[in-house]
Biopython code that builds the backbone (N, CA, C, O; Angstrom):
import numpy as np
from Bio.PDB.StructureBuilder import StructureBuilder

atoms = [
    (1, "MET", "N", (-32.513, 116.919, 112.267)),
    (1, "MET", "CA", (-31.790, 117.363, 111.271)),
    (1, "MET", "C", (-30.717, 118.120, 111.661)),
    (1, "MET", "O", (-29.646, 118.087, 111.056)),
    (2, "GLU", "N", (-30.978, 118.984, 112.887)),
    (2, "GLU", "CA", (-29.885, 119.644, 113.668)),
    (2, "GLU", "C", (-28.779, 118.618, 113.977)),
    (2, "GLU", "O", (-27.632, 118.955, 113.684)),
    (3, "ARG", "N", (-28.998, 117.284, 114.588)),
    (3, "ARG", "CA", (-28.095, 116.498, 114.922)),
    (3, "ARG", "C", (-27.151, 116.050, 113.744)),
    (3, "ARG", "O", (-25.930, 115.910, 113.806)),
    (4, "ASP", "N", (-27.991, 115.852, 112.635)),
    (4, "ASP", "CA", (-27.233, 115.170, 111.309)),
    (4, "ASP", "C", (-26.332, 116.288, 110.970)),
    (4, "ASP", "O", (-25.171, 115.996, 110.682)),
    (5, "TYR", "N", (-26.733, 117.651, 110.959)),
    (5, "TYR", "CA", (-25.679, 118.614, 110.594)),
    (5, "TYR", "C", (-24.388, 118.781, 111.124)),
    (5, "TYR", "O", (-23.318, 118.947, 110.538)),
    (6, "ILE", "N", (-24.757, 118.681, 112.818)),
    (6, "ILE", "CA", (-23.684, 118.759, 113.837)),
    (6, "ILE", "C", (-22.639, 117.682, 113.412)),
    (6, "ILE", "O", (-21.459, 117.948, 113.183)),
    (7, "LEU", "N", (-23.198, 116.426, 113.329)),
    (7, "LEU", "CA", (-22.354, 115.172, 113.115)),
    (7, "LEU", "C", (-21.569, 115.434, 111.892)),
    (7, "LEU", "O", (-20.348, 115.286, 111.925)),
    (8, "SER", "N", (-22.174, 115.810, 110.815)),
    (8, "SER", "CA", (-21.469, 115.930, 109.387)),
    (8, "SER", "C", (-20.353, 116.825, 109.696)),
    (8, "SER", "O", (-19.218, 116.458, 109.392)),
    (9, "VAL", "N", (-20.557, 118.067, 110.319)),
    (9, "VAL", "CA", (-19.295, 119.028, 110.473)),
    (9, "VAL", "C", (-18.373, 118.198, 111.505)),
    (9, "VAL", "O", (-17.170, 118.227, 111.245)),
    (10, "LEU", "N", (-18.720, 117.557, 112.495)),
    (10, "LEU", "CA", (-17.772, 116.838, 113.282)),
    (10, "LEU", "C", (-16.885, 116.098, 112.716)),
    (10, "LEU", "O", (-15.673, 116.248, 112.869)),
    (11, "LYS", "N", (-17.514, 115.093, 111.896)),
    (11, "LYS", "CA", (-16.808, 114.427, 111.170)),
    (11, "LYS", "C", (-15.782, 114.965, 110.142)),
    (11, "LYS", "O", (-14.689, 114.427, 109.962)),
    (12, "LEU", "N", (-16.250, 116.164, 109.421)),
    (12, "LEU", "CA", (-15.526, 116.613, 108.625)),
    (12, "LEU", "C", (-14.109, 117.354, 109.454)),
    (12, "LEU", "O", (-12.973, 117.418, 108.985)),
    (13, "CYS", "N", (-14.469, 117.762, 110.519)),
    (13, "CYS", "CA", (-13.362, 118.252, 111.569)),
    (13, "CYS", "C", (-12.501, 117.079, 112.233)),
    (13, "CYS", "O", (-11.639, 117.286, 113.087)),
    (14, "LYS", "N", (-12.827, 115.886, 111.757)),
    (14, "LYS", "CA", (-12.482, 114.799, 112.712)),
    (14, "LYS", "C", (-12.389, 114.756, 113.999)),
    (14, "LYS", "O", (-11.411, 114.358, 114.631)),
    (15, "GLY", "N", (-13.596, 115.244, 114.516)),
    (15, "GLY", "CA", (-13.769, 115.295, 115.923)),
    (15, "GLY", "C", (-13.315, 116.467, 116.835)),
    (15, "GLY", "O", (-13.582, 116.610, 118.028)),
    (16, "LYS", "N", (-12.593, 117.255, 116.055)),
    (16, "LYS", "CA", (-12.288, 118.497, 116.811)),
    (16, "LYS", "C", (-13.344, 119.473, 117.144)),
    (16, "LYS", "O", (-13.950, 119.947, 116.183)),
    (17, "VAL", "N", (-13.636, 119.814, 118.193)),
    (17, "VAL", "CA", (-14.692, 120.655, 118.631)),
    (17, "VAL", "C", (-14.310, 122.309, 118.554)),
    (17, "VAL", "O", (-15.039, 123.150, 118.027)),
    (18, "TYR", "N", (-13.002, 122.584, 119.199)),
    (18, "TYR", "CA", (-12.849, 123.984, 119.475)),
    (18, "TYR", "C", (-11.522, 123.987, 118.669)),
    (18, "TYR", "O", (-10.989, 122.986, 118.190)),
    (19, "GLY", "N", (-10.987, 125.496, 118.578)),
    (19, "GLY", "CA", (-9.675, 125.741, 118.161)),
    (19, "GLY", "C", (-9.717, 126.013, 116.584)),
    (19, "GLY", "O", (-10.753, 125.705, 115.994)),
    (20, "GLY", "N", (-8.759, 126.518, 115.935)),
    (20, "GLY", "CA", (-8.537, 126.729, 114.464)),
    (20, "GLY", "C", (-9.120, 125.361, 113.449)),
    (20, "GLY", "O", (-8.606, 124.256, 113.622)),
    (21, "GLY", "N", (-9.882, 125.494, 112.724)),
    (21, "GLY", "CA", (-10.276, 124.591, 111.976)),
    (21, "GLY", "C", (-11.382, 123.292, 113.036)),
    (21, "GLY", "O", (-11.558, 122.100, 112.781)),
    (22, "GLY", "N", (-11.825, 123.939, 113.963)),
    (22, "GLY", "CA", (-12.669, 123.202, 114.781)),
    (22, "GLY", "C", (-14.247, 123.233, 114.406)),
    (22, "GLY", "O", (-14.636, 124.205, 113.759)),
    (23, "ALA", "N", (-15.083, 122.335, 114.733)),
    (23, "ALA", "CA", (-16.388, 122.548, 114.386)),
    (23, "ALA", "C", (-17.209, 123.579, 114.860)),
    (23, "ALA", "O", (-18.274, 123.834, 114.297)),
    (24, "SER", "N", (-16.720, 124.345, 116.075)),
    (24, "SER", "CA", (-17.345, 125.455, 116.523)),
    (24, "SER", "C", (-17.034, 126.553, 115.957)),
    (24, "SER", "O", (-17.666, 127.582, 116.200)),
    (25, "GLU", "N", (-16.056, 126.520, 115.144)),
    (25, "GLU", "CA", (-15.423, 127.950, 114.289)),
    (25, "GLU", "C", (-16.397, 127.726, 112.990)),
    (25, "GLU", "O", (-17.053, 128.679, 112.571)),
    (26, "ILE", "N", (-16.463, 126.600, 112.444)),
    (26, "ILE", "CA", (-17.165, 126.230, 111.238)),
    (26, "ILE", "C", (-18.617, 126.651, 111.624)),
    (26, "ILE", "O", (-19.209, 127.478, 110.932)),
    (27, "LEU", "N", (-19.204, 126.079, 112.741)),
    (27, "LEU", "CA", (-20.844, 126.542, 112.976)),
    (27, "LEU", "C", (-20.776, 128.078, 113.336)),
    (27, "LEU", "O", (-21.877, 128.622, 113.249)),
    (28, "LYS", "N", (-19.909, 128.767, 113.657)),
    (28, "LYS", "CA", (-19.880, 130.000, 114.291)),
    (28, "LYS", "C", (-20.664, 130.167, 115.567)),
    (28, "LYS", "O", (-21.359, 131.148, 115.831)),
    (29, "ILE", "N", (-20.463, 128.989, 116.417)),
    (29, "ILE", "CA", (-21.178, 129.156, 117.722)),
    (29, "ILE", "C", (-19.906, 128.755, 118.735)),
    (29, "ILE", "O", (-18.926, 128.081, 118.416)),
    (30, "PRO", "N", (-20.177, 129.336, 120.007)),
    (30, "PRO", "CA", (-18.925, 129.053, 120.958)),
    (30, "PRO", "C", (-18.809, 127.627, 121.402)),
    (30, "PRO", "O", (-19.838, 126.966, 121.543)),
    (31, "ALA", "N", (-17.548, 127.070, 121.648)),
    (31, "ALA", "CA", (-17.444, 125.743, 121.802)),
    (31, "ALA", "C", (-18.357, 124.862, 122.967)),
    (31, "ALA", "O", (-18.724, 123.687, 122.945)),
    (32, "SER", "N", (-18.577, 126.016, 124.066)),
    (32, "SER", "CA", (-19.313, 125.301, 124.973)),
    (32, "SER", "C", (-20.755, 125.232, 124.587)),
    (32, "SER", "O", (-21.359, 124.328, 125.163)),
    (33, "THR", "N", (-21.508, 125.999, 123.707)),
    (33, "THR", "CA", (-22.840, 125.598, 123.090)),
    (33, "THR", "C", (-22.531, 124.466, 122.251)),
    (33, "THR", "O", (-23.276, 123.488, 122.203)),
    (34, "LEU", "N", (-21.671, 124.540, 121.719)),
    (34, "LEU", "CA", (-21.653, 123.195, 120.874)),
    (34, "LEU", "C", (-21.434, 121.721, 121.707)),
    (34, "LEU", "O", (-22.080, 120.710, 121.434)),
    (35, "ASN", "N", (-20.635, 121.780, 122.533)),
    (35, "ASN", "CA", (-20.663, 120.818, 123.792)),
    (35, "ASN", "C", (-21.994, 120.561, 124.312)),
    (35, "ASN", "O", (-22.304, 119.390, 124.533)),
    (36, "SER", "N", (-22.794, 121.465, 124.530)),
    (36, "SER", "CA", (-23.971, 121.405, 125.273)),
    (36, "SER", "C", (-24.698, 120.784, 124.079)),
    (36, "SER", "O", (-25.184, 119.688, 124.358)),
    (37, "LYS", "N", (-24.888, 121.164, 122.910)),
    (37, "LYS", "CA", (-25.722, 120.488, 121.776)),
    (37, "LYS", "C", (-25.220, 119.109, 121.666)),
    (37, "LYS", "O", (-26.069, 118.236, 121.487)),
    (38, "ILE", "N", (-24.019, 118.775, 121.741)),
    (38, "ILE", "CA", (-23.667, 117.330, 121.370)),
    (38, "ILE", "C", (-24.135, 116.390, 122.550)),
    (38, "ILE", "O", (-24.441, 115.228, 122.283)),
    (39, "LYS", "N", (-24.195, 116.824, 123.755)),
    (39, "LYS", "CA", (-24.470, 116.138, 124.992)),
    (39, "LYS", "C", (-25.873, 115.919, 124.726)),
    (39, "LYS", "O", (-26.344, 114.787, 124.615)),
    (40, "LYS", "N", (-26.655, 117.147, 124.606)),
    (40, "LYS", "CA", (-28.262, 117.232, 124.525)),
    (40, "LYS", "C", (-28.653, 116.285, 123.323)),
    (40, "LYS", "O", (-29.476, 115.424, 123.634)),
    (41, "LEU", "N", (-28.299, 116.276, 122.239)),
    (41, "LEU", "CA", (-28.559, 115.555, 121.020)),
    (41, "LEU", "C", (-27.962, 113.947, 121.154)),
    (41, "LEU", "O", (-28.282, 113.155, 120.267)),
    (42, "GLY", "N", (-27.237, 113.565, 122.088)),
    (42, "GLY", "CA", (-26.579, 112.412, 122.293)),
    (42, "GLY", "C", (-25.710, 111.895, 121.261)),
    (42, "GLY", "O", (-25.982, 110.786, 120.799)),
    (43, "ILE", "N", (-24.664, 112.553, 120.810)),
    (43, "ILE", "CA", (-23.807, 112.503, 119.707)),
    (43, "ILE", "C", (-22.390, 111.736, 120.541)),
    (43, "ILE", "O", (-21.756, 112.265, 121.454)),
    (44, "THR", "N", (-22.192, 110.718, 120.092)),
    (44, "THR", "CA", (-21.122, 110.099, 120.818)),
    (44, "THR", "C", (-19.703, 109.888, 119.920)),
    (44, "THR", "O", (-19.786, 109.872, 118.692)),
    (45, "LYS", "N", (-18.657, 109.758, 120.460)),
    (45, "LYS", "CA", (-17.718, 109.522, 119.628)),
    (45, "LYS", "C", (-17.631, 108.463, 118.628)),
    (45, "LYS", "O", (-16.948, 108.600, 117.613)),
    (46, "GLU", "N", (-18.383, 107.286, 118.916)),
    (46, "GLU", "CA", (-18.799, 106.182, 118.087)),
    (46, "GLU", "C", (-19.433, 106.790, 116.701)),
    (46, "GLU", "O", (-19.151, 106.430, 115.558)),
    (47, "ASP", "N", (-20.324, 107.765, 117.084)),
    (47, "ASP", "CA", (-21.121, 108.332, 115.953)),
    (47, "ASP", "C", (-20.056, 109.084, 114.973)),
    (47, "ASP", "O", (-20.157, 108.967, 113.752)),
    (48, "ILE", "N", (-19.029, 109.863, 115.582)),
    (48, "ILE", "CA", (-18.372, 110.822, 114.759)),
    (48, "ILE", "C", (-17.383, 109.822, 114.155)),
    (48, "ILE", "O", (-16.991, 110.085, 113.018)),
    (49, "TYR", "N", (-16.936, 108.751, 114.727)),
    (49, "TYR", "CA", (-15.749, 108.211, 114.011)),
    (49, "TYR", "C", (-16.246, 107.179, 113.333)),
    (49, "TYR", "O", (-15.326, 106.605, 112.751)),
    (50, "SER", "N", (-17.273, 106.682, 113.143)),
    (50, "SER", "CA", (-17.790, 105.455, 112.501)),
    (50, "SER", "C", (-17.824, 106.023, 111.073)),
    (50, "SER", "O", (-17.709, 107.238, 110.912)),
    (51, "THR", "N", (-17.967, 105.247, 110.103)),
    (51, "THR", "CA", (-17.946, 105.686, 108.640)),
    (51, "THR", "C", (-19.362, 105.890, 107.926)),
    (51, "THR", "O", (-19.415, 106.243, 106.748)),
]
sb = StructureBuilder()
sb.init_structure("model")
sb.init_model(0)
sb.init_chain("A")
sb.init_seg("    ")
for serial, (resi, resn, name, xyz) in enumerate(atoms, 1):
    if name == "N":
        sb.init_residue(resn, " ", resi, " ")
    sb.init_atom(name, np.array(xyz, "f"), 0.0, 1.0, " ", f" {name:<3s}", serial, name[0])
structure = sb.get_structure()
């Protein structure tokens, strides 16, 4: 469930993790934490950019 939510936010942000309009800002977590979660949950660029 967490993986699906993070993936949907990343798709909304077009893969942008940090900075203005990035997924970490929307999720209200540090970019380093989000990057760790992405790695732990096995989210790939293919997952983000697929339809």
